[in-house]
C-alpha positions in Angstrom: 0.0 -0.3 0.2 1.5 3.5 -0.8 1.7 6.6 1.3 -1.4 8.3 0.2 -3.5 5.4 0.5 -2.2 4.4 4.2 -3.1 8.9 5.0 -6.6 8.1 3.5 -7.0 5.3 5.6 -6.5 6.9 8.8 -8.1 10.0 7.3 -11.8 8.1 6.5 -12.4 8.9 10.4 -12.1 12.5 9.8 -13.2 12.6 6.1 -17.1 12.9 7.0 -16.0 16.3 8.7 -14.4 17.5 5.5 -16.8 16.3 3.3 -19.6 17.5 4.5 -17.6 21.5 4.0 -17.5 20.3 0.5 -20.3 18.3 -0.3 -22.1 21.7 -1.3 -20.0 21.9 -4.1 -20.2 18.1 -5.1 -24.1 18.6 -5.5 -23.5 20.9 -8.3 -21.0 18.9 -9.8 -23.8 16.0 -9.5 -26.8 17.8 -10.8 -24.5 18.8 -14.2 -23.5 15.5 -14.6 -27.6 14.3 -13.9 -28.5 16.5 -16.9 -26.7 13.9 -19.5 -28.6 11.1 -20.8 -28.1 7.3 -19.0 -24.8 6.6 -19.6 -21.9 4.5 -17.7 -20.1 6.5 -15.1 -16.7 6.2 -13.3 -15.7 8.5 -10.4 -12.1 8.2 -9.3 -11.3 9.0 -5.6 -15.2 7.8 -4.7 -13.9 8.6 -0.7 -17.0 7.8 1.5 -19.8 7.4 -1.6 -22.0 9.3 0.9 -22.9 11.4 -1.9 -23.5 8.0 -4.7 -27.2 8.1 -4.0 -27.5 11.9 -5.7 -26.7 10.2 -9.0 -29.6 9.4 -11.1 -29.6 6.6 -13.8 -26.4 6.4 -14.4 -24.3 3.0 -14.0 -21.6 3.8 -11.5 -18.1 2.1 -11.0 -16.6 4.1 -8.0 -12.5 3.6 -7.1 -10.5 4.6 -4.6 -7.2 4.0 -3.5 -8.0 3.6 -0.1 -9.7 0.4 1.4 -10.5 2.2 4.7 -12.4 4.9 2.4 -14.2 1.9 0.9 -15.5 -0.1 3.7 -17.2 3.0 5.0 -19.0 3.7 1.4 -22.4 3.2 1.2 -23.8 1.0 -1.5 -27.5 1.4 -2.9 -29.4 -1.5 -3.5 -30.1 -1.2 -6.6 -27.3 -2.8 -8.6 -26.3 0.3 -10.6 -23.1 1.0 -8.2 -19.6 -1.2 -8.2 -17.2 0.0 -5.8 -13.4 -1.2 -6.6 -9.7 -0.4 -5.0 -8.0 0.9 -7.9 -5.4 4.0 -8.0 -6.5 6.1 -10.8 -3.3 6.7 -12.2 -3.7 3.2 -13.3 -6.9 2.2 -14.5 -7.8 -1.4 -15.0 -10.7 -0.4 -17.3 -10.7 -1.2 -21.7 -10.2 1.9 -23.8 -13.9 3.7 -24.5 -15.3 1.9 -21.5 -17.0 4.9 -19.9 -19.8 7.9 -21.4 -18.6 10.2 -18.0 -16.1 10.2 -16.1 -15.7 12.1 -12.8 -12.9 13.5 -10.8 -13.7 15.2 -7.4 -11.4 16.4 -5.3 -8.9 14.2 -6.3 -6.1 15.9 -8.9 -4.6 18.0 -6.2 -4.0 15.2 -4.1 -2.7 12.8 -7.0 0.9 12.1 -6.9 0.6 12.9 -11.1 -2.0 14.3 -12.0 -1.3 14.2 -15.6 -1.0 10.6 -15.7 -4.7 10.4 -14.1 -6.3 12.4 -16.7 -4.7 10.4 -19.0 -6.0 7.2 -17.8 -9.5 9.3 -17.9 -8.9 10.2 -21.6 -8.1 6.7 -22.1 -11.0 4.8 -20.7 -13.9 7.5 -21.9 -15.9 6.9 -24.9 -15.2 9.6 -28.0 -17.7 12.4 -27.2 -17.9 11.5 -23.3 -17.7 14.1 -21.0 -14.8 14.9 -18.0 -16.1 16.5 -14.8 -13.5 17.9 -12.3 -14.7 19.6 -9.2 -11.1 21.0 -7.5 -9.6 23.8 -6.0 -7.3 25.8 -8.2 -5.3 28.6 -6.7 -6.4 32.0 -7.9 -4.8 34.9 -9.0 -6.2 37.4 -6.0 -5.4 37.4 -2.8 -6.6 33.9 -1.8 -2.9 32.8 -3.3 -1.0 33.8 -0.4 -3.1 31.8 1.8 -2.5 28.4 -0.6 1.4 29.1 -0.1 1.6 29.4 3.8 0.3 25.8 3.6 3.2 24.6 1.4 4.9 23.6 4.3 2.1 21.6 5.3 1.5 20.1 2.1 3.8 16.5 2.1 1.9 16.3 5.6 -1.2 16.8 4.5 -1.1 14.5 1.0 -2.3 17.4 -1.2 -0.9 20.5 -3.7 -2.3 23.4 -1.8 -0.6 25.9 -4.4 -2.8 24.2 -7.7 -3.3 26.1 -10.9 -5.6 25.1 -13.5 -3.0 26.3 -16.2 0.1 24.3 -15.1 -1.8 20.6 -15.3 -0.9 19.2 -19.4 -3.1 16.5 -19.4 -6.2 19.0 -19.8 -5.1 19.7 -22.9 -6.2 16.3 -24.4 -9.8 17.5 -23.8 -11.9 20.5 -25.0 -13.2 22.7 -22.4 -17.0 22.8 -22.6 -18.2 24.4 -19.1 -16.1 26.4 -16.3 -18.2 27.0 -13.2 -16.3 29.0 -10.3 -17.4 28.0 -6.9 -17.2 29.3 -3.8 -15.8 32.5 -2.0 -13.3 34.1 -4.5 -14.1 31.3 -7.6 -11.3 28.8 -5.2 -13.4 25.9 -6.4 -13.9 25.4 -9.7 -16.5 22.8 -11.9 -14.6 21.7 -15.3 -16.5 20.4 -17.6 -14.3 19.0 -20.7 -15.6 16.5 -23.9 -13.0 13.9 -24.9 -12.9 15.3 -29.0 
């Protein structure tokens, strides 16, 4: 088990507290996904899965690197959900397996966000949609708050200074919608299409 998985196994006890703060932004993401026709959906970094019941109609595969998170994940009894322990940077699915890929609060904690996006691209069907919800360091005064967290980044397993324009993996996709969310647009919901 790698260091990130070990960290999130331990963090799974506190995750509901953090998730309660972030849940309102995730609801916006899920409402956008639910506007799409029924399809096969992969969510990378599903965490405890407390939000999974909000998805409508889609056939969902949720993966997480942490077995501790997956143990806490709730599964609706309708057979539309499969949960798997898997690293989002090394997906064990065939090319073109999914209509939609959701990456929610995961890119900034990934060891290699470009590799994760490359894998998402590979497993998506042509014309499929990628939904990314994450903090992105803005060019305003909030950037100094992010910089204050840099000394603690390794301990907390995330990149506090995280800029959308620095992520090469996004260039494979076509950006179709960018929705600023939260105070000072600190979070963004990015919707991409695979050309």
